[in-house]
NULO-211136 format. One record per residue (C-alpha): residue number from 1; x, y, z; residue in three letters. Coordinates in Angstrom, 1 decimal, padded with zeros to 4 digits, always signed. Layout:
NULO-211136
+-----+--------+--------+--------+-----+
|   k |   east |  north |     up |   r |
+-----+--------+--------+--------+-----+
| NUM |      X |      Y |      Z | ALA |
...
+-----+--------+--------+--------+-----+
***
This chain:
NULO-211136
+-----+--------+--------+--------+-----+
|   k |   east |  north |     up |   r |
+-----+--------+--------+--------+-----+
|   1 | +006.0 | +021.0 | +010.0 | MET |
|   2 | +004.6 | +018.9 | +012.7 | SER |
|   3 | +004.0 | +015.3 | +013.0 | GLN |
|   4 | +000.3 | +013.7 | +012.1 | ASN |
|   5 | -000.6 | +011.0 | +014.3 | PHE |
|   6 | -003.1 | +008.0 | +013.5 | LEU |
|   7 | -005.7 | +006.7 | +016.1 | LYS |
|   8 | -007.1 | +003.5 | +015.8 | GLY |
|   9 | -006.6 | +000.1 | +015.6 | PHE |
|  10 | -003.1 | -001.6 | +014.3 | GLU |
|  11 | -003.7 | -004.8 | +012.3 | ILE |
|  12 | -001.4 | -006.9 | +014.9 | ASP |
|  13 | +001.1 | -009.4 | +012.8 | ARG |
|  14 | +001.7 | -011.1 | +016.0 | ALA |
|  15 | -002.3 | -011.6 | +016.9 | LYS |
|  16 | -002.5 | -012.7 | +013.6 | LEU |
|  17 | +000.4 | -015.1 | +013.3 | GLU |
|  18 | -000.9 | -016.8 | +016.9 | GLU |
|  19 | -004.6 | -017.1 | +015.3 | LYS |
|  20 | -003.7 | -018.4 | +011.9 | PHE |
|  21 | -000.1 | -019.4 | +011.8 | GLY |
|  22 | +002.9 | -017.9 | +009.8 | TYR |
|  23 | +002.8 | -019.2 | +006.3 | TYR |
|  24 | +004.7 | -017.3 | +003.8 | PRO |
|  25 | +005.0 | -018.3 | +000.2 | THR |
|  26 | +006.8 | -016.8 | -002.9 | ILE |
|  27 | +003.7 | -014.7 | -003.6 | GLU |
|  28 | +003.4 | -013.4 | -000.3 | ASP |
|  29 | +006.7 | -013.5 | +001.8 | PRO |
|  30 | +005.4 | -011.4 | +004.4 | GLN |
|  31 | +002.3 | -012.9 | +005.1 | ASN |
|  32 | +000.0 | -010.1 | +004.1 | MET |
|  33 | -002.6 | -011.6 | +003.1 | ARG |
|  34 | -004.3 | -012.2 | +006.1 | TYR |
|  35 | -004.6 | -008.0 | +006.3 | ASP |
|  36 | -006.5 | -007.9 | +003.2 | LYS |
|  37 | -008.8 | -010.3 | +004.4 | ARG |
|  38 | -009.3 | -008.5 | +007.9 | ILE |
|  39 | -009.8 | -005.0 | +005.8 | ILE |
|  40 | -012.3 | -006.8 | +003.5 | GLY |
|  41 | -014.4 | -007.8 | +006.4 | LEU |
|  42 | -014.8 | -004.5 | +007.9 | LEU |
|  43 | -017.5 | -002.5 | +007.1 | PRO |
|  44 | -016.2 | +000.8 | +004.8 | ARG |
|  45 | -018.4 | +003.3 | +007.0 | THR |
|  46 | -016.6 | +001.8 | +010.2 | SER |
|  47 | -013.5 | +003.5 | +009.8 | TYR |
|  48 | -012.2 | +006.9 | +008.1 | LYS |
|  49 | -009.5 | +005.3 | +006.5 | TYR |
|  50 | -006.6 | +002.5 | +006.0 | ILE |
|  51 | -003.1 | +004.1 | +006.9 | GLY |
|  52 | +000.5 | +003.5 | +007.6 | ALA |
|  53 | +001.9 | +004.3 | +011.1 | GLY |
|  54 | +005.1 | +004.0 | +012.4 | LEU |
|  55 | +006.0 | +001.4 | +015.6 | GLU |
|  56 | +008.4 | +002.6 | +018.4 | GLU |
|  57 | +011.0 | +000.4 | +016.5 | ASP |
|  58 | +010.4 | +002.4 | +013.3 | ASP |
|  59 | +008.3 | -000.7 | +011.8 | ASP |
|  60 | +005.6 | +000.2 | +009.5 | VAL |
|  61 | +002.1 | -001.0 | +010.7 | CYS |
|  62 | -001.5 | -000.9 | +009.0 | LEU |
|  63 | -004.0 | +001.2 | +011.0 | VAL |
|  64 | -007.6 | +000.9 | +010.7 | VAL |
|  65 | -007.7 | +004.8 | +011.5 | VAL |
|  66 | -010.8 | +006.3 | +013.2 | MET |
|  67 | -009.3 | +009.4 | +013.8 | ALA |
|  68 | -006.3 | +011.9 | +013.2 | ASP |
|  69 | -004.5 | +015.1 | +014.2 | GLY |
|  70 | -001.6 | +016.7 | +015.2 | ARG |
|  71 | -002.0 | +016.7 | +019.0 | ASP |
|  72 | -000.9 | +013.0 | +019.8 | LYS |
|  73 | -002.2 | +013.8 | +023.7 | GLU |
|  74 | -005.5 | +014.8 | +022.3 | GLU |
|  75 | -006.1 | +011.8 | +020.4 | LEU |
|  76 | -005.1 | +009.7 | +023.1 | GLU |
|  77 | -007.9 | +010.9 | +025.5 | LYS |
|  78 | -010.4 | +010.4 | +022.9 | MET |
|  79 | -012.7 | +007.4 | +023.0 | ASP |
|  80 | -012.3 | +004.9 | +020.9 | MET |
|  81 | -015.4 | +004.7 | +018.6 | PRO |
|  82 | -016.9 | +000.7 | +017.9 | PHE |
|  83 | -019.4 | +002.1 | +014.9 | CYS |
|  84 | -020.3 | -001.8 | +014.0 | GLU |
|  85 | -020.2 | -004.9 | +015.3 | LYS |
|  86 | -017.7 | -006.6 | +013.1 | MET |
|  87 | -015.1 | -004.1 | +014.0 | LEU |
|  88 | -015.5 | -004.5 | +017.7 | ALA |
|  89 | -015.4 | -008.1 | +017.1 | GLN |
|  90 | -012.1 | -007.6 | +015.2 | ALA |
|  91 | -010.4 | -005.5 | +017.7 | ALA |
|  92 | -010.8 | -008.5 | +020.4 | LYS |
|  93 | -008.9 | -011.1 | +018.2 | SER |
|  94 | -006.7 | -009.1 | +015.7 | VAL |
|  95 | -006.4 | -005.8 | +016.1 | LEU |
|  96 | -004.5 | -003.4 | +018.4 | THR |
|  97 | -005.8 | +000.3 | +019.4 | PRO |
|  98 | -003.6 | +002.8 | +020.0 | GLY |
|  99 | -001.9 | +006.1 | +018.6 | VAL |
| 100 | +000.8 | +005.7 | +016.0 | TRP |
| 101 | +002.9 | +008.6 | +014.1 | PRO |
| 102 | +001.8 | +008.4 | +010.6 | SER |
| 103 | +004.6 | +007.2 | +008.5 | TRP |
| 104 | +003.9 | +010.1 | +005.3 | ASP |
+-----+--------+--------+--------+-----+
***
């Protein structure tokens, strides 16, 4: 079975920590509360779904998926759509565009 790939925007942990700081709590030791807030701010019509991608070091990342498929090269050639102003703003400050192998 061939690998599925996700094209979209990673919720970038490094950018979030740089912008907002790293404040783990007992309830949130991985500091994931910002991920939920970012996703909540994005209009649901501006992306296909939220997926789990794999980083090069095999860490799992959350991806705001714009397109998916089995052909990585074709996905990389596609323009990155900005359907909503909020998504474009978030992409500049806390998201990173790219293509990732799907975690599932």
